[in-house]
Each structure stands twice: as C-alpha cells, then as structure tokens.
C-alpha positions as CSV (number, residue, x, y, z in Angstrom):
1,M,69.3,157.3,105.3
2,L,72.9,158.4,104.5
3,Q,73.7,158.3,108.2
4,H,72.3,154.7,108.4
5,L,74.4,153.6,105.5
6,A,77.5,155.2,106.9
7,C,77.0,153.3,110.2
8,T,76.5,150.1,108.3
9,S,79.7,150.7,106.3
10,R,81.7,151.4,109.5
11,S,80.3,148.2,111.2
12,V,81.2,146.2,108.0
13,L,84.7,147.5,107.9
14,T,85.2,146.7,111.6
15,L,84.0,143.1,111.0
16,L,86.2,142.8,108.0
17,A,89.3,143.7,110.0
18,T,88.2,141.2,112.7
19,L,87.8,138.4,110.2
20,A,91.2,139.1,108.6
21,V,92.9,138.8,112.0
22,A,91.1,135.6,112.8
23,A,92.1,134.1,109.5
24,C,95.8,134.9,110.1
25,Q,95.6,133.2,113.5
26,S,93.9,130.0,112.3
27,T,96.1,126.9,112.5
28,T,95.5,123.2,112.0
29,T,97.5,120.1,112.3
30,P,97.3,116.9,110.2
31,T,95.4,113.9,111.5
32,A,97.4,110.7,112.3
33,P,97.4,107.7,110.0
34,T,94.6,105.2,110.5
35,T,97.2,102.5,111.3
36,D,100.9,102.0,111.1
37,D,101.2,98.8,109.1
38,P,104.2,98.6,106.7
39,D,102.4,96.2,104.5
40,K,99.6,98.7,103.7
41,P,100.0,101.6,101.2
42,N,100.5,105.0,102.9
43,I,97.9,107.3,101.5
44,V,97.6,111.0,102.1
45,A,94.5,113.1,101.4
46,T,94.2,116.9,101.6
47,S,90.6,118.1,102.3
48,T,88.4,116.4,104.8
49,I,85.8,115.7,102.1
50,V,88.3,113.8,99.9
51,A,89.8,112.1,103.0
52,D,86.3,110.8,104.0
53,L,85.7,109.3,100.6
54,V,89.1,107.8,100.4
55,A,88.7,106.3,103.9
56,Q,85.4,104.6,102.8
57,V,86.8,103.2,99.7
58,G,90.1,102.1,101.1
59,G,88.8,100.8,104.4
60,D,91.3,98.7,106.4
61,A,93.4,98.0,103.3
62,I,95.2,101.4,103.5
63,D,96.9,103.6,106.0
64,L,95.3,107.1,105.5
65,Q,96.5,110.4,106.7
66,G,94.4,113.5,106.3
67,L,96.2,116.8,106.2
68,L,93.3,119.0,107.2
69,E,91.3,118.8,110.4
70,P,87.5,118.9,110.3
71,G,86.4,122.6,110.1
72,A,89.7,123.7,108.5
73,D,89.3,126.0,105.5
74,P,91.3,124.6,102.6
75,H,91.3,127.8,100.6
76,V,93.5,129.6,103.2
77,Y,95.3,126.6,104.8
78,E,99.1,127.1,105.2
79,P,101.1,123.9,105.2
80,V,103.2,123.0,108.2
81,P,106.5,120.9,108.1
82,A,104.6,117.8,109.0
83,D,102.6,118.1,105.8
84,S,105.8,118.0,103.7
85,I,107.0,114.9,105.5
86,A,103.6,113.2,105.1
87,I,103.6,113.9,101.3
88,E,107.2,112.8,100.8
89,Q,106.6,109.5,102.6
90,A,103.3,108.8,100.8
91,D,102.7,106.1,98.3
92,F,99.8,108.1,96.8
93,V,98.2,111.5,97.4
94,F,94.6,112.5,96.7
95,Y,93.6,116.1,96.6
96,S,90.5,118.0,95.5
97,G,91.9,120.4,92.9
98,H,90.4,123.3,90.9
99,N,92.4,125.5,93.2
100,L,90.5,124.5,96.4
101,E,93.7,124.0,98.4
102,P,96.3,126.0,96.5
103,A,99.1,125.9,99.1
104,L,98.9,122.2,99.6
105,V,98.8,121.6,95.8
106,D,102.0,123.6,95.4
107,L,103.6,121.4,98.1
108,I,102.4,118.2,96.3
109,L,103.5,119.2,92.9
110,G,106.8,120.4,94.2
111,A,107.6,117.2,96.2
112,G,111.0,115.9,95.1
113,S,110.1,112.3,95.6
114,G,107.8,112.3,92.6
115,V,104.9,110.8,94.6
116,P,101.9,109.8,92.4
117,Y,98.7,111.8,93.0
118,L,95.2,112.4,91.7
119,A,93.2,115.6,91.7
120,V,89.9,113.9,92.4
121,G,87.7,117.0,91.9
122,E,89.3,117.7,88.6
123,Q,87.8,114.5,87.2
124,I,84.6,116.7,87.1
125,A,84.1,119.3,84.4
126,P,83.8,122.5,86.5
127,L,81.4,125.3,86.5
128,A,83.1,128.6,85.5
129,L,82.5,131.7,87.7
130,E,83.7,135.3,87.4
131,K,86.6,136.3,89.7
132,E,88.2,139.7,89.2
133,G,87.1,139.8,85.6
134,Q,88.3,136.4,84.7
135,R,86.5,133.0,84.4
136,V,87.8,130.6,87.0
137,A,86.9,127.0,87.9
138,D,84.5,126.5,90.8
139,P,86.2,123.9,93.0
140,H,83.1,122.9,95.1
141,V,82.1,120.0,92.8
142,W,80.9,117.7,95.6
143,G,77.8,119.8,96.0
144,D,76.2,117.6,93.4
145,V,76.1,114.1,94.7
146,S,76.4,112.6,91.2
147,H,79.9,114.2,91.2
148,A,80.8,112.5,94.5
149,I,79.9,109.2,92.8
150,V,82.4,109.9,90.1
151,M,85.0,110.9,92.7
152,V,84.5,107.6,94.5
153,E,84.9,105.6,91.3
154,K,88.1,107.5,90.5
155,I,89.5,106.8,94.0
156,R,88.6,103.1,93.6
157,D,90.4,102.9,90.3
158,A,93.5,104.7,91.6
159,L,93.8,102.5,94.7
160,S,93.2,99.4,92.6
161,E,96.1,100.3,90.3
162,L,98.3,101.0,93.3
163,E,97.4,97.8,95.1
164,P,96.0,95.3,92.6
165,E,95.7,92.5,95.2
166,Q,93.2,94.6,97.0
167,A,91.1,95.6,94.0
168,A,88.2,93.4,94.9
169,T,88.0,95.0,98.4
170,F,88.1,98.5,96.9
171,A,85.4,97.6,94.4
172,T,83.2,96.1,97.1
173,N,83.6,99.2,99.3
174,A,83.0,101.6,96.4
175,A,79.8,99.8,95.4
176,V,78.4,100.1,98.9
177,I,79.2,103.8,99.0
178,V,77.9,104.5,95.5
179,A,74.5,102.8,96.3
180,E,74.2,105.0,99.3
181,L,75.1,108.1,97.3
182,Q,72.5,107.3,94.7
183,R,69.8,107.1,97.4
184,L,71.1,110.5,98.7
185,D,71.0,112.0,95.3
186,D,67.3,110.9,95.0
187,W,66.4,112.1,98.5
188,I,67.7,115.6,98.3
189,P,65.4,117.0,95.6
190,V,62.4,115.6,97.5
191,Q,63.2,117.7,100.5
192,I,63.9,120.8,98.4
193,M,60.6,120.5,96.7
194,T,58.8,121.0,100.1
195,I,60.1,124.7,100.1
196,P,57.5,127.1,98.8
197,E,58.4,127.8,95.2
198,G,59.0,131.5,95.7
199,Q,61.5,130.8,98.4
200,R,63.8,128.2,96.7
201,A,66.8,130.5,96.8
202,I,69.8,130.8,99.1
203,V,72.3,133.4,100.3
204,T,75.5,132.1,101.8
205,T,78.8,133.5,103.1
206,H,80.9,132.4,100.1
207,D,80.1,131.0,96.7
208,A,80.3,127.3,97.5
209,F,76.8,126.1,96.6
210,Q,76.4,126.6,92.8
211,Y,76.7,122.9,92.1
212,Y,74.2,122.0,94.8
213,A,71.7,124.7,93.7
214,S,72.0,123.7,90.0
215,A,71.5,120.0,90.8
216,Y,68.6,120.3,93.2
217,G,66.4,123.2,92.0
218,L,67.7,126.2,94.0
219,E,68.9,129.7,93.0
220,V,71.9,131.3,94.5
221,I,70.8,135.0,94.6
222,G,73.9,136.2,96.2
223,T,77.0,135.6,98.4
224,L,79.2,137.9,100.5
225,I,82.4,136.7,98.8
226,G,83.3,134.6,95.8
227,I,84.5,131.0,95.5
228,S,87.6,131.6,97.7
229,T,87.4,132.6,101.3
230,E,90.5,134.6,100.9
231,E,88.3,137.3,99.4
232,Q,86.7,140.1,101.4
233,P,83.4,141.9,100.5
234,S,83.2,145.6,100.0
235,A,80.7,147.7,101.8
236,Q,78.9,148.1,98.4
237,T,78.6,144.3,98.1
238,V,77.1,144.1,101.5
239,R,74.5,146.8,100.8
240,S,73.6,145.2,97.4
241,L,73.2,141.8,99.1
242,V,70.9,143.3,101.8
243,E,68.7,144.8,99.1
244,A,68.6,141.5,97.1
245,I,67.5,139.6,100.2
246,K,64.8,142.1,100.9
247,T,63.6,141.9,97.3
248,A,63.5,138.1,97.3
249,G,61.6,138.0,100.5
250,L,63.7,135.2,102.0
251,P,63.1,134.2,105.6
252,A,66.7,133.2,106.3
253,I,70.3,133.3,105.0
254,F,73.0,130.8,105.7
255,A,76.3,131.0,107.6
256,E,79.0,128.3,107.1
257,T,80.9,126.2,109.6
258,T,84.4,127.1,108.2
259,I,83.9,130.9,108.1
260,A,83.4,133.4,111.0
261,P,79.6,134.3,111.1
262,K,79.9,137.9,112.2
263,L,79.6,139.5,108.8
264,I,76.7,137.3,107.6
265,E,75.0,138.1,110.9
266,T,75.3,141.8,110.1
267,V,73.8,141.3,106.7
268,A,70.9,139.3,108.3
269,E,70.3,142.1,110.8
270,E,70.3,144.8,108.1
271,A,67.9,142.7,105.9
272,G,65.6,141.8,108.7
273,V,66.0,138.1,108.4
274,K,67.4,135.3,110.5
275,V,70.6,133.4,110.2
276,A,69.7,129.8,109.6
277,D,70.4,127.2,112.3
278,P,72.3,124.9,111.8
279,K,75.1,126.4,109.7
280,L,76.0,124.8,106.4
281,Y,79.0,122.6,105.9
282,S,80.8,124.0,102.8
283,D,84.5,123.2,102.5
284,S,84.9,120.7,105.3
285,I,83.0,117.9,107.1
286,G,82.3,118.4,110.7
287,A,84.1,117.3,113.8
288,P,83.7,113.7,114.9
289,G,80.3,113.2,116.6
290,S,78.8,116.3,114.9
291,A,75.8,116.2,112.5
292,G,78.1,116.5,109.5
293,D,81.1,114.3,110.4
294,S,81.0,112.5,107.0
295,Y,80.3,113.6,103.4
296,I,76.9,112.0,103.4
297,K,76.0,113.4,106.8
298,M,77.1,116.9,105.9
299,M,74.9,116.7,102.8
300,V,71.9,115.5,104.8
301,S,72.5,118.3,107.4
302,N,72.8,120.9,104.7
303,T,69.7,119.8,102.9
304,C,67.5,119.7,106.1
305,S,68.8,123.1,107.2
306,I,68.0,124.7,103.8
307,A,64.6,123.0,103.5
308,I,63.4,123.8,107.0
309,N,64.8,127.3,107.2
310,L,63.2,128.3,103.9
311,G,59.8,127.1,104.9
312,G,59.8,123.5,103.9
313,S,60.3,120.2,105.7
314,C,62.8,117.4,105.9
315,T,62.2,113.6,106.3
316,P,65.0,111.4,107.7
317,F,67.5,110.0,105.2
318,E,67.7,106.2,105.3
319,P,71.2,105.1,104.3
C-alpha cells in the first residue's frame, strides 16, 4: 500500500510540473472588433462569456472587441500590448470581476484615459469560499442562469446610458436573450433530476461549479484545486479526492476545456472511474463551431454531459 501511494505521489508531482510548464507557455491574442464604424461605440470585453453576452445585447449597434480567445483561462491570462491599446481606445469596458481576470482588471483600473467600465459579475452577490484560510468571492457567477439574466440587464442599462439613441435596440435584444435564458433556467433542473438521486454529485478540476450545483440540485464533493487555476493540488489533496470519489460511488468525474486534463485523468484512474466526455466549459465558451460556442450552448453542453455521465438523460434544449 505504501509503495502504491509513493508511486501515485511521484506521478502526481510529475504531472504538476508538466502543467506548470504548459501554463507558462500559454498565450492568446485579442479578437478583432466586430466592425470598424466610427459612428458606433467601441466596446471592449474581457472574458469570452462576458463578451458573448455583450455581443448579443449590443448587436450591430456596437463595435465589440474581446480580449480573450475562446478556451483562454482568464485566471492566468497575461495581457499583451494590444490589450492596453484596446482598453485605452475603448468607449466602455465590460469585465467579469470578483478576481476572475486579475491581470486585465489591473490594466483596466490603471488606464490613464479614465475609460468607463462595469464589472458585470460583481452585480451579483458572490458565494464566499475558503482560500488559504481566508474567505474570498467565487467569481463563477454565470453558473446560475438567473445570474446571467441579471448580467444581461446590467449590460443593457450600461449600453443604453452610453448610447441613448440605441436604447430601444438594446432593450429589444436583451428581452430576446432574457426570454431564452429563462427557458434555459427551467430546462436545466429537469435534466439534472434524471440522474439517480445518489449520484447527483460532481468532481471537477477546479472549483468553478458551486453556483451551478447550488442552483440545480447537485453537490460538489471535491475539486483538485480551488477557485483559481493558478493553484496546484498537493499529493494529499489528490489522495483525499480519490477516496471521496470511491466513497460517493460516482461513475465519472469531469475535466474542463480550459485546463490540461492529465491530473484529473490520474485521479480517475486511481479512483477507478471514467473521465466524462465531453469536458465541461468552465471559464470560457468554446471555439466557433464547437458545442459550447456561446454562453447558452456551453450551459446546454455542460448540463447534458453532467446528466448523461452520471446516469441520467438529456432532452434537446429548444431556444
């Protein structure tokens, strides 16, 4: 038994080193503005989730530039010079907040131009989680679709104040999105209820699904790392998580699209369970054409993956 644990610890340490190198090598570039019309306000958004919601509310009435590419991890993203230029030239900046994208927020708050901004996620009262003995805000507020509705409404209001002559357009666009989000919010728990009651629990790579679990009747029984992907798990954390998975009798655990899967695959192997397919979208929407290339589609994909891999079923979502 001791020899087995030692081997596990060595494999975990090797994987941790690999993940650290991969994180340091990760780079992204900002997306181009939707148009180049001088009569339209120049809007910048940080995370892909916020950018998607802003794009839907603003529509053709704004020029939107997203700073992060689909699949980029906002927790560890390091700004490039083009980000500074985009922010300084913006008429308005939307970011998520609650320390989701700390380096970009530092850039926004330090911009000499005094560009107006809104921390969309901070319009939601956050859950508080433990991190290094302190209570910190959980930034993953969009996991509860009712929170996304609030975010859309705040985006609508900010754009309407910036461009009053387009307020009716923003209101119409927002109303369409809110109606679809309300249907999504009703649809998700129906799918989760198909999971056998004793298996309505999830294990993920990082602690990004507390809002989702709380809203839709799941329990998060453990994660490899906390709310920030900058953290690294200890060998003891891995061993404890393996035991928790075995005790819970879960059939699957979940990797995420923005985090290398090697470590969660090791946990699954040690626990004797599968890694669910498809992966969950946590901090970013998917690439264009993927199953999660919008906020709504990522929530649908996540819900179906969770329901099916935990022994339930999933009916198609009708927008």
